[in-house]
C-alpha positions as CSV (number, residue, x, y, z in Angstrom):
1,M,-5.4,1.1,-0.6
2,Q,-2.7,3.8,-0.7
3,L,-0.7,5.7,1.8
4,T,0.7,9.2,1.0
5,F,3.2,10.7,3.4
6,L,2.4,14.4,3.1
7,G,4.8,15.5,5.9
8,T,7.6,13.7,7.6
9,A,9.3,16.2,9.9
10,C,8.8,16.6,13.7
11,M,8.4,19.9,15.5
12,M,10.5,22.0,13.1
13,P,10.0,21.6,9.4
14,T,13.0,21.7,7.0
15,K,13.3,22.6,3.3
16,D,12.8,19.0,2.5
17,R,10.3,17.9,5.1
18,N,6.9,19.4,6.0
19,H,5.1,18.9,9.3
20,T,3.4,15.6,10.0
21,A,0.5,14.3,8.0
22,V,-0.3,10.9,6.4
23,L,-3.2,10.2,4.1
24,L,-4.8,6.7,3.8
25,E,-7.0,6.3,0.8
26,F,-9.4,3.3,1.0
27,N,-12.3,3.0,-1.3
28,Q,-14.4,6.1,-0.9
29,D,-12.7,7.2,2.3
30,G,-9.8,9.5,2.8
31,L,-8.4,9.1,6.3
32,L,-5.9,11.8,7.3
33,F,-3.6,11.0,10.2
34,D,-2.7,14.4,11.8
35,C,-2.7,17.7,9.9
36,G,0.5,19.7,10.4
37,E,1.0,23.2,9.0
38,G,1.1,23.2,5.2
39,T,-0.8,20.0,4.8
40,Q,-3.1,21.3,2.1
41,R,-0.2,22.6,0.0
42,Q,1.3,19.1,0.3
43,L,-2.0,17.6,-0.9
44,R,-1.7,19.9,-4.0
45,M,1.9,18.8,-4.6
46,A,0.8,15.1,-4.4
47,G,-2.1,15.7,-6.8
48,I,-4.7,14.9,-4.3
49,R,-7.9,17.0,-4.0
50,P,-8.5,18.2,-0.4
51,T,-12.1,17.1,-0.7
52,R,-10.8,13.5,-0.9
53,I,-10.5,13.7,2.9
54,T,-13.5,12.4,4.9
55,K,-12.0,11.9,8.3
56,L,-9.2,13.4,10.4
57,L,-7.5,11.3,13.1
58,I,-5.6,13.5,15.5
59,S,-3.0,11.9,17.7
60,H,-2.6,14.9,20.0
61,W,-3.0,18.7,19.9
62,H,0.6,19.8,19.7
63,G,0.9,22.5,17.0
64,D,3.1,20.5,14.6
65,H,0.2,18.0,14.3
66,I,-2.8,20.2,13.9
67,L,-1.9,23.7,12.7
68,G,-2.9,22.8,9.1
69,L,-6.5,22.3,10.2
70,P,-7.8,25.9,10.0
71,G,-6.6,26.3,6.4
72,L,-7.9,22.9,5.4
73,L,-11.4,23.7,6.7
74,Q,-11.4,27.0,4.8
75,T,-10.4,25.2,1.6
76,L,-13.1,22.6,2.1
77,G,-15.7,25.3,2.7
78,A,-14.6,27.1,-0.5
79,S,-14.8,23.8,-2.4
80,D,-18.5,23.2,-1.7
81,Y,-17.6,20.2,0.5
82,Q,-20.8,18.1,0.9
83,E,-19.7,15.5,3.4
84,T,-19.7,15.7,7.2
85,F,-16.1,16.2,8.2
86,K,-15.4,13.8,11.1
87,I,-12.6,14.5,13.5
88,F,-11.4,11.9,16.0
89,G,-9.0,12.9,18.7
90,P,-8.0,12.4,22.3
91,E,-9.7,13.7,25.4
92,G,-10.0,17.5,25.2
93,S,-10.5,17.6,21.4
94,K,-13.9,19.2,21.6
95,R,-12.6,22.0,23.7
96,F,-9.5,22.5,21.6
97,Y,-11.6,22.5,18.4
98,K,-14.0,25.0,19.8
99,N,-11.2,27.3,20.9
100,M,-9.6,27.0,17.4
101,T,-12.8,28.1,15.7
102,E,-12.9,31.2,17.8
103,W,-9.4,32.2,16.7
104,F,-10.4,32.5,13.1
105,F,-13.3,33.8,11.0
106,F,-14.8,30.9,8.9
107,D,-17.1,32.5,6.3
108,R,-17.9,29.2,4.5
109,N,-18.7,26.7,7.2
110,I,-19.0,22.9,6.6
111,N,-20.6,20.3,8.8
112,V,-18.0,19.1,11.3
113,E,-18.3,16.4,14.0
114,V,-15.7,16.1,16.7
115,H,-15.4,12.9,18.6
116,E,-13.2,12.2,21.6
117,V,-11.6,8.8,21.6
118,K,-10.2,6.9,24.6
119,T,-9.6,3.2,23.9
120,G,-10.8,0.4,21.7
121,T,-13.0,0.4,18.6
122,F,-14.4,3.9,17.9
123,F,-15.6,3.7,14.3
124,E,-16.8,0.8,12.1
125,T,-18.2,0.2,8.6
126,E,-18.9,-2.9,6.6
127,K,-15.4,-2.8,5.2
128,Y,-13.2,-1.6,8.0
129,M,-12.9,-0.5,11.7
130,L,-10.7,2.0,13.6
131,E,-9.2,1.4,17.0
132,A,-7.2,3.6,19.4
133,L,-5.1,3.2,22.5
134,P,-3.5,5.9,24.7
135,L,0.2,6.6,24.3
136,D,2.8,8.2,26.6
137,H,3.7,11.8,25.6
138,G,2.9,13.9,28.7
139,I,-0.4,15.2,27.2
140,P,-3.5,13.2,26.0
141,T,-2.2,11.3,23.0
142,I,-3.5,8.3,21.1
143,G,-2.3,5.9,18.5
144,F,-4.5,4.4,15.8
145,R,-5.1,1.1,14.2
146,F,-6.9,0.7,10.8
147,I,-8.3,-2.8,10.3
148,E,-9.7,-3.9,7.0
149,K,-12.3,-6.6,7.4
150,D,-11.8,-10.0,5.7
151,R,-13.5,-10.2,2.4
152,K,-14.5,-12.9,-0.1
153,R,-13.2,-13.2,-3.6
154,I,-14.8,-15.2,-6.4
155,K,-13.1,-18.4,-7.6
156,V,-13.1,-17.3,-11.3
157,D,-12.4,-20.8,-12.8
158,Y,-15.1,-22.4,-10.7
159,V,-17.9,-19.9,-11.6
160,K,-16.8,-19.9,-15.3
161,K,-17.1,-23.6,-15.4
162,L,-20.7,-23.3,-14.1
163,G,-21.4,-20.5,-16.5
164,I,-22.5,-18.0,-13.9
165,P,-22.3,-14.5,-15.5
166,D,-20.9,-11.3,-13.9
167,G,-23.5,-9.5,-11.9
168,P,-25.8,-9.7,-8.9
169,L,-25.4,-13.5,-8.4
170,L,-21.7,-13.2,-7.9
171,G,-22.3,-10.3,-5.6
172,K,-24.5,-12.5,-3.4
173,L,-21.8,-15.2,-3.3
174,Q,-19.3,-12.6,-2.2
175,S,-21.6,-11.4,0.6
176,G,-21.7,-15.0,1.9
177,K,-25.1,-16.0,0.5
178,S,-26.0,-19.1,-1.5
179,I,-27.5,-18.8,-4.9
180,T,-29.4,-21.1,-7.3
181,W,-28.1,-21.5,-10.8
182,K,-29.8,-23.7,-13.4
183,G,-31.5,-25.6,-10.7
184,K,-28.3,-26.2,-8.7
185,K,-27.5,-24.7,-5.3
186,V,-24.2,-22.9,-5.3
187,L,-22.5,-22.4,-1.9
188,P,-20.3,-19.4,-1.1
189,S,-17.8,-21.9,0.5
190,D,-17.4,-23.5,-2.9
191,A,-17.4,-20.4,-5.1
192,T,-15.3,-18.0,-3.0
193,Y,-12.2,-17.9,-1.0
194,D,-11.3,-15.6,2.0
195,V,-8.8,-12.7,1.7
196,K,-7.5,-11.5,5.0
197,G,-7.9,-7.7,5.5
198,K,-4.9,-5.5,5.9
199,V,-3.9,-3.7,9.2
200,I,-2.2,-0.3,9.3
201,S,-0.9,1.1,12.6
202,Y,0.0,4.7,13.3
203,I,2.1,5.6,16.3
204,T,3.7,8.9,16.8
205,D,4.8,11.2,19.7
206,T,5.1,8.7,22.4
207,G,7.6,7.0,24.7
208,Y,8.1,3.3,24.5
209,C,5.1,1.6,26.1
210,K,3.0,-1.5,26.0
211,N,0.2,0.1,23.9
212,C,2.7,0.7,21.1
213,I,3.1,-3.1,20.7
214,E,-0.7,-3.6,21.0
215,L,-1.4,-1.1,18.3
216,A,1.2,-2.6,16.0
217,K,0.3,-6.3,16.5
218,D,0.5,-8.2,13.3
219,A,0.3,-5.0,11.3
220,D,0.9,-5.2,7.5
221,V,2.3,-1.7,7.8
222,L,3.5,0.0,11.0
223,I,3.9,3.8,10.6
224,S,6.0,5.0,13.5
225,E,7.9,8.0,14.5
226,G,11.7,7.7,14.5
227,T,12.4,11.1,15.9
228,F,15.9,10.3,17.2
229,G,18.8,8.0,16.3
230,K,20.0,5.6,18.9
231,E,22.8,7.9,19.8
232,H,20.2,10.3,21.2
233,Q,18.2,7.7,23.1
234,E,18.3,9.8,26.3
235,K,16.7,12.7,24.4
236,A,14.0,10.4,23.1
237,D,13.2,9.1,26.6
238,A,13.3,12.6,28.1
239,Y,10.9,14.1,25.5
240,G,8.5,11.2,25.2
241,H,9.5,10.2,21.7
242,L,10.7,7.0,20.0
243,S,14.2,6.4,18.6
244,V,14.5,4.4,15.4
245,E,15.8,1.6,17.5
246,D,12.6,1.7,19.7
247,A,10.4,1.6,16.6
248,A,12.3,-1.4,15.2
249,K,12.0,-3.2,18.6
250,I,8.2,-2.5,18.6
251,A,7.9,-3.9,15.0
252,N,9.7,-7.0,16.0
253,Q,7.8,-7.6,19.2
254,A,4.5,-6.9,17.5
255,G,5.1,-9.2,14.5
256,A,4.6,-6.4,12.1
257,K,5.4,-7.1,8.4
258,K,6.7,-3.7,7.4
259,L,7.9,-0.6,9.3
260,I,7.8,2.9,7.8
261,L,9.6,5.5,9.9
262,T,8.6,9.2,9.9
263,H,8.6,12.3,12.1
264,F,12.4,12.9,12.0
265,S,14.2,15.5,14.0
266,Q,15.6,18.4,11.9
267,R,19.1,17.6,13.2
268,Y,19.4,14.7,10.7
269,K,20.3,16.1,7.4
270,D,21.2,12.7,6.2
271,T,19.0,9.8,7.4
272,T,21.3,7.0,6.1
273,K,22.5,6.1,9.6
274,L,18.9,6.1,10.9
275,A,18.0,3.5,8.3
276,E,21.0,1.4,9.1
277,D,20.2,1.4,12.8
278,A,16.6,0.4,12.3
279,K,17.3,-2.2,9.7
280,T,19.9,-3.9,12.0
281,L,16.9,-4.9,14.2
282,F,14.1,-4.9,11.7
283,P,15.3,-5.4,8.0
284,N,12.0,-4.6,6.3
285,T,12.2,-0.9,7.3
286,T,11.6,2.1,5.0
287,L,12.3,5.8,5.8
288,A,9.5,8.0,4.6
289,H,10.0,11.1,2.6
290,D,7.6,13.9,1.8
291,L,5.1,12.9,-1.0
292,M,6.1,9.2,-0.8
293,K,3.2,6.9,-1.9
294,V,2.9,3.3,-0.8
295,R,0.5,0.8,-2.1
296,V,-0.7,-1.6,0.6
């Protein structure tokens, strides 16, 4: 599982920071959180094929979070993209998407599904699930929670002692099924151990609210905006954004393990003070930069 921070600026990009986008690569899925202007170029810079993306999770329809979408769709069309491109966003997403497709001429269309998300679990596979909750930004806005399901790992020494070879039998044990080997029943409880799945939370463009804490609860990684420093707390409150201090408080209250801050105002040429302010309250804080990759 890997995170790539393709853009870490807020409304105005800078020479060092592109508009917001974060890619989560998990097995065969590429989940893109928001798609700011220039995202597909950032993918190239990161050495990631645009066709790696299978789903787009839109927090809200402000331009700095979605203006990279038309170009991305054109690139996917020109790349013979065979998947169904799934878009998940807040209330109004179907209307906004329809309007967007009428602004441009798409000569190589791909299959696109647009789903409007309100609250709770909205997508699930055998290996993970996605949840959403509404946030506080003045327009329909949602935060996301990626939950990897618990999985079983083989006790290597145990199966080697029994002489069970690699292959389908071990696969059955990992799926929770008993097997018979050399006339002896082997239980998954004896041959495997449980590995708890990882949780990644994504919160951006919101005022401080209860749902921020719910989304971030026990997260292995909390990705949160840190648009303002604590000296500009009044601006954060007025514009429906989080300060780095707000984000650190959320991480603490939610019991998150790691906080990664992003979505910085262009006013901060040097983010050293932002890091100091956040780490005072939550030591395990990292400030994201464009093209930063994080193994989870």
